[in-house]
Residue frames as qw, qx, qy, qz and C-alpha x, y, z in Angstrom:
[[0.635, -0.512, 0.550, -0.179, -11.86, -46.06, -16.41],
 [0.365, 0.434, -0.798, -0.206, -9.54, -48.80, -17.63],
 [0.915, -0.164, -0.039, -0.367, -11.06, -52.26, -17.40],
 [0.769, -0.422, 0.474, 0.068, -9.31, -55.44, -16.20],
 [0.848, 0.360, 0.275, 0.273, -8.39, -56.47, -19.74],
 [0.344, 0.870, -0.105, 0.336, -6.73, -53.13, -20.47],
 [0.429, -0.792, 0.412, -0.140, -4.84, -53.15, -17.17],
 [0.881, -0.148, 0.425, 0.144, -3.64, -56.66, -17.90],
 [0.710, 0.604, 0.134, 0.336, -2.45, -55.59, -21.34],
 [0.034, 0.925, -0.243, 0.291, -0.64, -52.59, -19.84],
 [0.673, -0.599, 0.433, -0.025, 1.05, -54.80, -17.25],
 [0.890, 0.147, 0.338, 0.267, 2.29, -57.14, -19.96],
 [0.487, 0.791, 0.011, 0.371, 3.60, -54.21, -21.98],
 [0.278, -0.881, 0.333, -0.191, 5.39, -52.78, -18.93],
 [0.818, -0.353, 0.443, 0.103, 7.01, -56.15, -18.24],
 [0.805, 0.438, 0.235, 0.322, 8.11, -56.46, -21.87],
 [0.288, 0.867, -0.103, 0.394, 9.64, -52.97, -21.98],
 [0.544, -0.787, 0.274, -0.092, 11.15, -53.25, -18.50],
 [0.924, -0.062, 0.233, 0.296, 13.50, -55.94, -19.81],
 [0.596, 0.598, 0.078, 0.531, 15.19, -53.20, -21.84],
 [0.266, -0.952, 0.060, -0.138, 15.95, -50.86, -18.92],
 [0.714, 0.249, -0.346, 0.556, 19.67, -50.22, -18.33],
 [0.477, -0.868, -0.131, -0.034, 20.41, -49.04, -14.78],
 [0.682, -0.406, 0.148, 0.590, 24.00, -48.01, -15.34],
 [0.079, 0.799, -0.207, -0.560, 26.00, -45.28, -17.07],
 [0.793, 0.343, 0.444, 0.236, 26.41, -45.80, -20.80],
 [0.399, 0.875, 0.056, 0.270, 27.86, -42.44, -21.92],
 [0.641, 0.178, -0.283, 0.691, 31.42, -41.10, -21.49],
 [0.067, -0.575, 0.106, -0.809, 30.18, -37.77, -20.06],
 [0.744, -0.556, -0.192, -0.316, 28.41, -39.62, -17.24],
 [0.883, -0.198, -0.227, 0.360, 31.72, -40.95, -15.97],
 [0.388, 0.423, -0.165, 0.802, 33.39, -37.52, -15.83],
 [0.287, -0.417, -0.592, 0.627, 33.28, -35.75, -12.42],
 [0.087, 0.433, 0.079, -0.894, 32.26, -32.49, -14.14],
 [0.621, 0.546, 0.543, -0.145, 30.14, -34.11, -16.88],
 [0.024, -0.568, 0.472, 0.674, 32.63, -32.99, -19.53],
 [0.021, 0.029, 0.860, 0.508, 31.05, -33.64, -22.92],
 [0.065, 0.631, 0.761, -0.133, 27.50, -33.01, -21.75],
 [0.107, 0.005, 0.193, 0.975, 26.11, -30.08, -23.72],
 [0.448, -0.201, -0.325, -0.808, 22.33, -30.58, -23.92],
 [0.041, 0.147, 0.892, -0.425, 19.84, -31.59, -21.21],
 [0.319, -0.330, -0.548, -0.700, 16.16, -32.04, -22.00],
 [0.187, 0.115, 0.706, -0.673, 13.10, -31.69, -19.81],
 [0.271, -0.292, -0.722, -0.566, 9.51, -32.85, -20.39],
 [0.154, 0.210, 0.642, -0.721, 6.20, -32.06, -18.78],
 [0.109, -0.493, -0.708, -0.494, 2.44, -32.07, -19.39],
 [0.124, 0.126, 0.403, -0.898, 0.15, -29.32, -18.14],
 [0.008, 0.487, 0.857, 0.167, -3.59, -29.89, -18.03],
 [0.212, -0.411, -0.149, -0.874, -6.45, -27.43, -18.28],
 [0.168, 0.004, 0.737, -0.654, -8.24, -27.21, -14.97],
 [0.614, 0.279, 0.402, -0.620, -11.53, -29.07, -15.14],
 [0.791, 0.497, -0.198, -0.296, -10.57, -30.90, -18.33],
 [0.668, -0.431, 0.599, 0.097, -8.74, -34.22, -18.04],
 [0.813, 0.361, 0.422, 0.178, -8.56, -34.80, -21.78],
 [0.469, 0.819, -0.015, 0.332, -6.77, -31.70, -23.08],
 [0.650, -0.640, 0.106, 0.395, -3.19, -30.90, -22.14],
 [0.369, 0.874, -0.315, -0.009, -0.04, -29.24, -23.38],
 [0.934, -0.134, 0.087, 0.321, 2.93, -31.56, -23.90],
 [0.084, 0.963, -0.256, 0.006, 6.23, -29.75, -23.60],
 [0.890, -0.040, 0.034, 0.453, 9.82, -30.66, -24.47],
 [0.052, 0.976, -0.213, -0.002, 12.64, -28.22, -23.84],
 [0.869, 0.100, -0.123, 0.468, 16.37, -28.59, -24.41],
 [0.254, -0.959, 0.117, 0.052, 18.79, -26.54, -22.33],
 [0.524, 0.625, -0.488, 0.310, 22.49, -25.94, -22.77],
 [0.824, -0.554, -0.050, 0.110, 24.74, -27.44, -20.14],
 [0.330, -0.390, -0.714, 0.478, 26.12, -26.20, -17.84],
 [0.007, -0.090, 0.018, -0.996, 24.71, -22.72, -18.61],
 [0.114, 0.465, 0.835, -0.270, 21.09, -23.99, -18.54],
 [0.258, 0.403, -0.092, -0.873, 19.88, -21.65, -21.26],
 [0.706, 0.395, 0.531, -0.251, 16.92, -22.73, -23.40],
 [0.151, -0.310, 0.680, 0.647, 18.04, -23.87, -26.87],
 [0.289, -0.121, -0.764, -0.564, 14.78, -25.43, -28.07],
 [0.369, 0.133, 0.663, -0.638, 11.15, -25.73, -27.06],
 [0.300, -0.140, -0.765, -0.552, 8.21, -27.67, -28.44],
 [0.305, 0.173, 0.645, -0.679, 4.76, -27.13, -26.94],
 [0.306, -0.111, -0.709, -0.625, 1.72, -28.84, -28.47],
 [0.628, -0.085, 0.331, -0.699, -1.88, -29.17, -27.38],
 [0.243, 0.099, -0.949, -0.175, -2.82, -32.85, -27.21],
 [0.742, -0.230, -0.041, -0.629, -5.97, -34.85, -26.56],
 [0.092, -0.307, 0.920, -0.227, -5.52, -37.69, -24.10],
 [0.721, -0.072, -0.442, -0.529, -7.59, -40.81, -24.66],
 [0.609, -0.075, -0.752, 0.240, -6.19, -43.22, -22.07],
 [0.522, -0.789, -0.180, -0.269, -7.62, -42.79, -18.56],
 [0.013, 0.646, -0.622, 0.442, -5.47, -42.04, -15.55],
 [0.921, -0.300, -0.236, -0.082, -4.77, -45.23, -13.61],
 [0.403, -0.800, 0.442, -0.042, -2.24, -45.26, -10.75],
 [0.660, -0.319, 0.642, 0.226, 0.91, -47.01, -11.85],
 [0.597, 0.367, 0.606, 0.377, 0.10, -46.66, -15.55],
 [0.069, 0.842, 0.070, -0.530, 0.58, -42.91, -16.12],
 [0.242, -0.381, 0.622, 0.640, 2.99, -43.60, -18.98],
 [0.283, 0.357, 0.829, 0.325, 0.24, -45.03, -21.18],
 [0.094, 0.876, 0.437, -0.182, -1.60, -41.72, -20.85],
 [0.053, -0.940, 0.107, 0.319, 1.29, -39.29, -21.37],
 [0.532, -0.423, 0.554, 0.481, 4.39, -40.92, -22.89],
 [0.600, 0.461, 0.557, 0.343, 3.14, -41.25, -26.50],
 [0.185, 0.966, 0.152, 0.096, 2.99, -37.45, -26.80],
 [0.368, -0.820, 0.371, 0.234, 6.47, -37.05, -25.32],
 [0.676, -0.044, 0.616, 0.402, 7.90, -39.65, -27.70],
 [0.468, 0.739, 0.408, 0.260, 6.34, -37.72, -30.60],
 [0.072, -0.990, 0.091, 0.073, 7.99, -34.51, -29.35],
 [0.536, -0.537, 0.550, 0.349, 11.40, -36.21, -29.24],
 [0.639, 0.286, 0.617, 0.360, 10.83, -37.58, -32.75],
 [0.293, 0.924, 0.224, 0.101, 9.91, -34.12, -34.08],
 [0.266, -0.881, 0.327, 0.212, 13.10, -32.69, -32.62],
 [0.646, -0.221, 0.634, 0.364, 15.13, -35.48, -34.18],
 [0.552, 0.547, 0.543, 0.319, 13.59, -34.74, -37.59],
 [0.157, 0.958, 0.185, 0.153, 13.65, -30.94, -37.44],
 [0.030, 0.878, -0.404, 0.254, 16.79, -30.10, -35.46],
 [0.947, -0.092, -0.286, 0.117, 18.82, -33.27, -34.84],
 [0.466, 0.414, -0.415, 0.662, 21.82, -31.25, -33.68],
 [0.301, -0.469, 0.323, -0.764, 19.77, -30.21, -30.62],
 [0.811, -0.233, -0.510, -0.167, 18.82, -33.75, -29.61],
 [0.470, -0.741, 0.352, -0.327, 19.24, -33.95, -25.81],
 [0.411, 0.379, -0.812, 0.166, 21.91, -36.23, -24.38],
 [0.171, -0.206, -0.873, 0.408, 19.71, -36.93, -21.35],
 [0.345, -0.533, -0.387, -0.669, 16.08, -36.25, -20.38],
 [0.027, 0.021, 0.702, -0.711, 14.83, -35.19, -16.95],
 [0.356, -0.379, -0.711, -0.474, 11.27, -36.41, -16.47],
 [0.376, -0.308, 0.332, -0.808, 8.66, -35.04, -14.06],
 [0.910, -0.137, -0.120, -0.371, 7.85, -38.43, -12.52],
 [0.656, -0.500, 0.564, -0.034, 9.42, -41.66, -11.34],
 [0.443, 0.475, -0.724, -0.232, 11.69, -44.25, -12.92],
 [0.523, 0.006, -0.850, 0.062, 12.38, -47.55, -11.16],
 [0.089, 0.092, 0.644, -0.754, 10.77, -46.06, -8.03],
 [0.563, 0.046, -0.327, -0.758, 7.42, -47.51, -9.10],
 [0.823, -0.134, 0.323, -0.447, 4.88, -50.22, -8.26],
 [0.961, 0.186, 0.191, 0.065, 6.35, -52.56, -10.88],
 [0.591, -0.444, 0.341, 0.580, 9.76, -50.91, -11.20],
 [0.377, 0.243, 0.562, 0.694, 8.87, -49.23, -14.49],
 [0.063, 0.743, 0.373, -0.552, 7.65, -45.67, -14.15],
 [0.474, 0.855, 0.179, -0.109, 7.22, -42.94, -16.75],
 [0.026, -0.845, 0.481, 0.234, 10.97, -42.11, -16.88],
 [0.492, -0.197, 0.824, 0.199, 11.82, -45.75, -17.66],
 [0.593, 0.555, 0.582, -0.043, 9.05, -45.97, -20.23],
 [0.332, 0.927, -0.048, -0.168, 10.15, -42.83, -22.07],
 [0.233, -0.699, 0.633, 0.237, 13.81, -43.85, -21.86],
 [0.571, -0.003, 0.803, 0.169, 13.29, -47.28, -23.39],
 [0.555, 0.680, 0.479, -0.015, 11.06, -45.97, -26.19],
 [0.275, 0.952, -0.127, -0.052, 13.44, -43.12, -27.14],
 [0.890, 0.060, -0.135, 0.431, 16.67, -44.94, -26.18],
 [0.140, 0.742, -0.228, 0.615, 17.78, -41.76, -24.39],
 [0.363, -0.072, -0.686, 0.626, 19.28, -41.64, -20.90],
 [0.375, -0.634, -0.307, -0.602, 16.40, -40.62, -18.60],
 [0.205, 0.028, -0.687, 0.697, 16.14, -39.57, -14.97],
 [0.351, -0.669, -0.610, -0.238, 12.95, -39.59, -12.89],
 [0.150, 0.119, -0.370, 0.909, 12.47, -36.50, -10.71],
 [0.365, -0.621, -0.643, -0.260, 9.40, -36.50, -8.44],
 [0.078, -0.513, 0.265, -0.813, 8.32, -33.91, -5.90],
 [0.718, -0.355, 0.267, -0.536, 6.32, -36.37, -3.80],
 [0.172, -0.328, 0.928, -0.050, 7.25, -39.81, -2.48],
 [0.750, 0.027, -0.457, -0.477, 5.55, -42.68, -4.26],
 [0.536, -0.415, 0.628, -0.384, 4.78, -45.13, -1.45],
 [0.893, 0.236, -0.333, -0.191, 5.89, -48.49, -2.83],
 [0.751, 0.182, -0.554, 0.310, 7.89, -51.44, -1.46],
 [0.615, -0.517, -0.462, 0.375, 7.31, -50.32, 2.12],
 [0.273, 0.123, -0.065, 0.952, 8.37, -46.70, 1.57],
 [0.201, -0.778, -0.592, -0.061, 6.04, -44.47, 3.58],
 [0.088, 0.614, -0.107, 0.777, 5.81, -40.82, 4.55],
 [0.675, -0.600, -0.424, 0.069, 6.01, -41.58, 8.27],
 [0.361, -0.925, 0.107, 0.052, 7.80, -39.87, 11.13],
 [0.735, -0.302, 0.389, 0.467, 11.05, -41.66, 10.33],
 [0.534, 0.505, 0.398, 0.549, 10.86, -40.35, 6.76],
 [0.034, -0.958, -0.132, -0.254, 10.15, -36.83, 8.00],
 [0.602, -0.726, 0.219, 0.250, 13.10, -37.11, 10.38],
 [0.710, 0.029, 0.416, 0.567, 15.34, -38.13, 7.48],
 [0.306, 0.779, 0.303, 0.455, 14.11, -35.11, 5.52],
 [0.309, -0.950, 0.019, -0.036, 14.98, -32.85, 8.45],
 [0.741, -0.424, 0.299, 0.426, 18.50, -34.29, 8.38],
 [0.587, 0.464, 0.323, 0.579, 19.02, -32.82, 4.90],
 [0.293, -0.755, -0.186, 0.557, 20.61, -29.58, 6.04],
 [0.076, -0.608, 0.355, 0.706, 22.43, -28.37, 2.94],
 [0.699, 0.578, -0.143, -0.397, 21.90, -28.34, -0.80],
 [0.487, 0.493, -0.718, -0.062, 23.20, -31.63, -2.16],
 [0.321, -0.244, 0.822, -0.403, 22.44, -33.67, 0.97],
 [0.658, 0.052, -0.565, -0.496, 20.78, -37.03, 0.26],
 [0.472, -0.234, 0.794, -0.303, 19.50, -40.23, 1.81],
 [0.157, 0.069, -0.891, -0.421, 18.67, -43.52, 0.05],
 [0.719, -0.013, 0.080, -0.691, 15.12, -44.73, -0.50],
 [0.119, 0.229, -0.966, -0.009, 15.47, -48.38, 0.50],
 [0.724, -0.177, -0.281, -0.604, 12.41, -50.58, 0.16],
 [0.758, -0.369, 0.452, -0.293, 11.53, -53.50, 2.39],
 [0.944, 0.323, -0.043, 0.046, 12.89, -55.69, -0.43],
 [0.693, -0.466, 0.216, 0.505, 16.31, -54.26, 0.43],
 [0.549, 0.419, 0.362, 0.626, 16.62, -52.57, -2.94],
 [0.127, -0.500, -0.075, 0.853, 17.60, -48.89, -3.17],
 [0.405, 0.649, 0.629, 0.141, 14.86, -47.48, -5.41],
 [0.253, 0.815, 0.136, 0.504, 16.06, -43.88, -5.48],
 [0.450, -0.107, -0.371, 0.805, 17.47, -41.02, -3.47],
 [0.113, -0.926, -0.358, 0.051, 15.90, -38.12, -1.62],
 [0.544, 0.187, 0.030, 0.817, 17.83, -34.99, -2.54],
 [0.093, -0.848, -0.245, 0.461, 17.80, -31.52, -1.02],
 [0.615, 0.448, 0.360, 0.539, 18.25, -29.65, -4.26],
 [0.114, 0.710, 0.097, 0.688, 17.98, -26.03, -3.15],
 [0.315, 0.025, -0.600, 0.735, 19.17, -24.32, 0.00],
 [0.285, -0.092, 0.175, -0.938, 15.95, -22.28, 0.38],
 [0.781, -0.107, -0.251, -0.562, 13.63, -25.31, 0.21],
 [0.373, -0.365, 0.802, -0.292, 13.51, -28.03, 2.84],
 [0.869, 0.241, 0.271, -0.337, 11.29, -30.19, 0.59],
 [0.399, -0.366, 0.740, 0.400, 13.39, -32.87, -1.13],
 [0.654, 0.398, -0.390, -0.512, 13.20, -34.23, -4.62],
 [0.807, -0.132, 0.570, -0.078, 12.89, -37.99, -5.18],
 [0.339, 0.652, -0.559, -0.384, 15.37, -39.00, -7.86],
 [0.813, -0.052, 0.577, -0.047, 15.32, -42.40, -9.54],
 [0.218, -0.266, 0.746, 0.570, 16.92, -44.12, -12.50],
 [0.690, 0.465, 0.099, -0.546, 14.92, -44.07, -15.72],
 [0.920, 0.335, 0.159, 0.130, 17.23, -45.57, -18.34],
 [0.723, 0.448, -0.075, 0.520, 20.94, -45.65, -19.26],
 [0.006, 0.714, -0.329, 0.618, 22.13, -43.86, -16.12],
 [0.507, -0.145, -0.743, 0.412, 23.29, -44.90, -12.66],
 [0.360, -0.821, -0.443, 0.011, 21.59, -43.57, -9.54],
 [0.509, -0.527, -0.034, 0.680, 24.71, -41.71, -8.39],
 [0.262, 0.083, 0.406, 0.872, 25.04, -39.99, -11.76],
 [0.132, -0.669, -0.607, -0.408, 21.32, -39.18, -11.81],
 [0.426, -0.791, -0.339, 0.278, 21.52, -37.48, -8.42],
 [0.444, -0.369, 0.150, 0.802, 24.64, -35.49, -9.33],
 [0.171, 0.296, 0.540, 0.769, 23.09, -34.39, -12.60],
 [0.220, -0.777, -0.552, -0.208, 19.80, -33.28, -11.05],
 [0.466, -0.711, -0.190, 0.491, 21.66, -31.31, -8.39],
 [0.392, -0.211, 0.298, 0.844, 23.78, -29.57, -11.00],
 [0.046, 0.420, 0.596, 0.683, 20.66, -28.51, -12.94],
 [0.285, -0.754, -0.586, 0.086, 18.91, -26.79, -10.02],
 [0.135, 0.407, -0.093, 0.899, 18.73, -23.01, -9.77],
 [0.556, -0.338, 0.206, -0.731, 15.67, -23.49, -7.58],
 [0.650, -0.191, 0.676, -0.291, 14.12, -26.61, -6.07],
 [0.842, 0.388, 0.365, -0.087, 12.97, -28.11, -9.38],
 [0.549, -0.198, 0.484, 0.652, 15.72, -28.79, -11.95],
 [0.143, 0.519, -0.146, -0.830, 15.75, -26.16, -14.67],
 [0.122, 0.032, -0.800, -0.587, 14.86, -28.42, -17.63],
 [0.130, -0.491, -0.861, 0.017, 11.64, -29.61, -15.95],
 [0.061, -0.614, -0.359, 0.700, 10.94, -26.16, -14.54],
 [0.108, 0.365, -0.355, -0.854, 11.20, -24.56, -17.98],
 [0.140, -0.179, -0.882, -0.413, 9.07, -27.28, -19.59],
 [0.114, -0.582, -0.749, 0.295, 6.38, -26.64, -16.96],
 [0.010, -0.580, -0.123, 0.805, 6.50, -22.85, -17.24],
 [0.110, 0.259, -0.540, -0.793, 6.39, -22.89, -21.03],
 [0.118, -0.305, -0.908, -0.262, 3.56, -25.42, -21.28],
 [0.047, -0.649, -0.603, 0.462, 1.41, -23.35, -18.93],
 [0.036, 0.551, -0.106, -0.827, 2.15, -20.19, -20.87],
 [0.054, 0.023, -0.781, -0.621, 1.36, -21.94, -24.16],
 [0.063, -0.526, -0.848, 0.016, -2.08, -22.92, -22.85],
 [0.035, -0.681, -0.334, 0.651, -2.75, -19.36, -21.71],
 [0.051, 0.438, -0.379, -0.813, -1.86, -18.00, -25.15],
 [0.057, -0.052, -0.877, -0.474, -3.71, -20.66, -27.15],
 [0.129, -0.522, -0.843, 0.002, -7.03, -20.75, -25.36],
 [0.117, -0.070, 0.053, -0.989, -9.58, -17.99, -25.34],
 [0.241, -0.883, 0.169, -0.364, -11.19, -17.07, -23.04],
 [0.174, 0.526, -0.755, 0.351, -8.31, -17.66, -20.63],
 [0.870, -0.315, -0.320, -0.205, -8.70, -20.91, -18.73],
 [0.518, -0.711, 0.453, -0.142, -7.12, -21.91, -15.49],
 [0.658, 0.438, -0.612, 0.031, -4.11, -24.16, -15.96],
 [0.752, -0.538, 0.337, -0.176, -3.25, -27.02, -13.68],
 [0.002, -0.592, 0.793, 0.148, -0.19, -29.25, -13.67],
 [0.640, 0.152, -0.687, -0.310, -0.04, -32.83, -14.86],
 [0.394, 0.060, -0.887, 0.232, -1.01, -35.96, -12.99],
 [0.525, -0.568, -0.615, -0.157, -3.21, -37.02, -10.11],
 [0.528, -0.477, -0.379, 0.591, -1.30, -35.07, -7.48],
 [0.247, 0.621, 0.224, 0.709, -2.17, -31.70, -8.99],
 [0.404, -0.875, -0.167, -0.209, -3.33, -30.21, -5.70],
 [0.744, -0.508, 0.083, 0.426, 0.03, -30.99, -4.15],
 [0.581, 0.225, 0.271, 0.734, 1.81, -29.65, -7.20],
 [0.007, 0.810, 0.259, 0.527, -0.24, -26.45, -7.09],
 [0.577, -0.810, -0.085, 0.052, 0.68, -26.04, -3.44],
 [0.727, -0.347, 0.213, 0.553, 4.34, -26.11, -4.43],
 [0.505, 0.762, 0.234, 0.330, 4.20, -23.37, -7.03],
 [0.265, -0.931, 0.190, 0.162, 6.57, -21.27, -4.98],
 [0.711, -0.232, 0.492, 0.447, 9.27, -23.41, -6.54],
 [0.499, 0.497, 0.477, 0.526, 8.42, -21.85, -9.89],
 [0.002, -0.959, -0.243, -0.144, 7.61, -18.32, -8.75],
 [0.566, -0.655, 0.145, 0.480, 11.16, -17.75, -7.56],
 [0.638, 0.263, 0.389, 0.611, 12.26, -17.26, -11.15]]
């Protein structure tokens, strides 16, 4: 459990790094209606061993765009030392993802992704600086937060009005804004797949506008979860199964693992 001093230090670090977040498009391909010039999209994920909160597999994949074929994968077993604290997930997971990006840069720089899709939130966060922002600022890569569950911040709640808005998403590509009580649009709910009525919650991480983030996520979806994140998840689970003997049960990253496990149909469609 993180003590008050550690939480205070983390808050100061978040505030320092948050000053570097860019919430607008910075790349020429982002401004093209068809993303002309975009050739490589990365995805990151951590999978944990069930019953063990300290060992996990950190995964980075790079897919071609728009074909969405895997060009590169890096799966490593890691030992997590920072505890899980709501709102501070990045301090637990991001160091391993930064290392994966650095390894790619050193080993195969030609495959460096032009954008990263992150299984988590960006500015849709308690202090406006989620894991996608954190990873984006530290790697200086455009990053997009893609969450499968609504983080209830700034007055956003999973109430009947929210469920009604979800029901209004009739077709793949339909969206509605996630507007907090502050009046700020923190992200968008996106119906990403015609066979799933469950939306994704897309938010800006770094060096991308919200509109571009939503368009990009939608264009990367063969199923509900965008293919870069989906492949990172699948491959990290498989890596754990191959590495550990006897076989251990694998669970997904983060505190909402039971919800994530309940949504595995999104992965089994492959």
